[in-house]
Residue, then its C-alpha position, 0 to 999 in steps of 0.5 A: m804651250s797648248n794649241g789654245k794659246l797659239w794665237l798669243r804666240y802668233c801675236l807676240g811673234l808679229i810684234a817682235v818682228q815689227a819691233v825689229f823693223v822699227l829698230a832697223l829703220a832707226t839705225t838707217s836714219s838720223r831720225p830718233i824714235p819719237f816716244e810720243f807715239a807710246r801714248p796708244v798704250g795708255a789709250a788701250m789700257a783706258i779701254w781695258i779699265a772701262g771694260l773692267a768697270w762694265m764687267i764689274t757693274r754687269t756682274g754686280l747688277s746680276a748678283l742683286r737678283v739673288e738673296a745673298p748678293l755679295p758671295v754670288w758677286r764674288s763667284y761671278l767675278l772669279a768666273e770672269g777672271g780668265t776673260v779679264w786677263r785675256a783682255l789685258q793681254i790684248a790691250m797691251l798687244v794692241g797698244v804696243a803694236i799701234a805705238l810701233h806703227g806710229w814710230a815707223k810711220s813718222m820715219i817714212p820720209h827720213v828713210t825712203g827719201g820722201y814721198w815718191a809714190d803720189p804721182i803713181l797713185v794719181r795715175f791709178d785713180s785716174a785709170i780706174f775712175g776716169q778723173d780725180p775721184w774726189r770730184l765724184f765723192r765731194s758732196e755738200l749734203l754728206a760733208p757733215v757726215y764725212s767730218t763726223f765719221y772721220v773723227s769718230w773712227f778711232a773711238i769706233t775701231f778701238g771700242t769694237m776691239g774692246v768688245v772683242a777683247f772682253s767677249a766670252k767667245d773665242q775671238s783669237q781670229l779677230i785679234l790676230a787679224y787686227l794685228m796682221t792688218l796693222i803690222l803687215g799691211g800698215t807698218f810694213g806696207q806703208y814703205i812699199m809705196p810711200s805717199a802723203g795723199p792729195m792733201f799734201f800733193e802741192r806742198l810736196g812740189f808735185g803740182i797744183r792738181f789738187h789745189e781746188l780740193v784743198q781750197t774748198n775743203d772742210p776747214v777742220f781737215n785743212g787745220f789738221a793737215g796744217y798740224l801734220w805739215h808743221y811737224y813734218q817740216l820740223g822733223g818732230a812728232d806729237l800726238g797723231t802726227g806722221i803722214s802716210a796715205m798708202p795703204s789707208m789704215h782708216i779703211a783697212l781697220a774699218t773693214w776689220t770692224v765690219l768683220a768684227a761686227r759680224a762676229i759679235w752680232r751678225p745684224l751689225a755687219l750691214p751698218a758697219a759696212l755702210y760706215a766703212a763705205l762712207l768713211w772711204a768716201a770721206s777719205i777721198a772727198s777730204g783729200w786724205h787719201y787716193a781712192t786706191d789707198g782705201i781699196f788696197g787697205s780693204v783688200i789687205a784687211i780681208a786677206c789678213y782675216f782669212g789668213a788668221r782664220r786659216l792659222v787658228a783653224a789649223n791649231p784649234p783649242r783643245s779641251a783638257a780631256m784631249i790634252a790628257e789623252s794625247a799625253a797618255 
């Protein structure tokens, strides 16, 4: 395997370790692996199909500018073959990794004995902010923004991944950083301090500290919390279920989106950073997360980004001439 393909080997290695971890969790718990979480594979493939359709349309429109468009269009499509194949590989990698992450997330309370870290994280937040930070971030003016941003997270993060996957540039660092963030920071990290977040603090029997937050919360957030709690009590699973607060994957992957936006087109970094900051505020104001969940999530994403950059830089892609020279 050439050095230019090492990013793929790193990604496959990460997913293999993640799969072993999930299977090990399954053997220590009576909780069956919930195959409902395989749906992200379909979502990833849908984005790949959308990217493929855009690429076909883009090359077709370019071919219309010449006298013999069909032969030119065919040559354009053949030239894009490598990009399409790489994007398909990325879609499968990301889809499988998210599915495995979801399986691991749903098994947290069955393996750890419950969400014991919430009171600790409350103390962390109070030590940093001097009070429960949701009171600082709650805003009637920003409430609609919070709601919109939180709902749009999946589409924006996955959409950014789609752009990265179909990029003509070598974005192996970003792909590797995404999987490192999701797997090392999320799948493994969520077991270090298992917590459910302020939204579920009272339901878990930790007291009424966040009673006011829940009672004055956006009905949309409370409705989804009820959906999650329903499946938590059933011990079942469905689309989007599973409860885990620390670290915040919303913020970790939003931070990755900032780094990806900067790589795609540098002026995009500022609006992406604003989006991530507002998403962090929304996660606190809504009660989904403690402030420290987002801080740790962001730190994990940045650390994984630089870790991936170091791995890729240590093994740069080699040209055909360099490979031939080394073989000689």
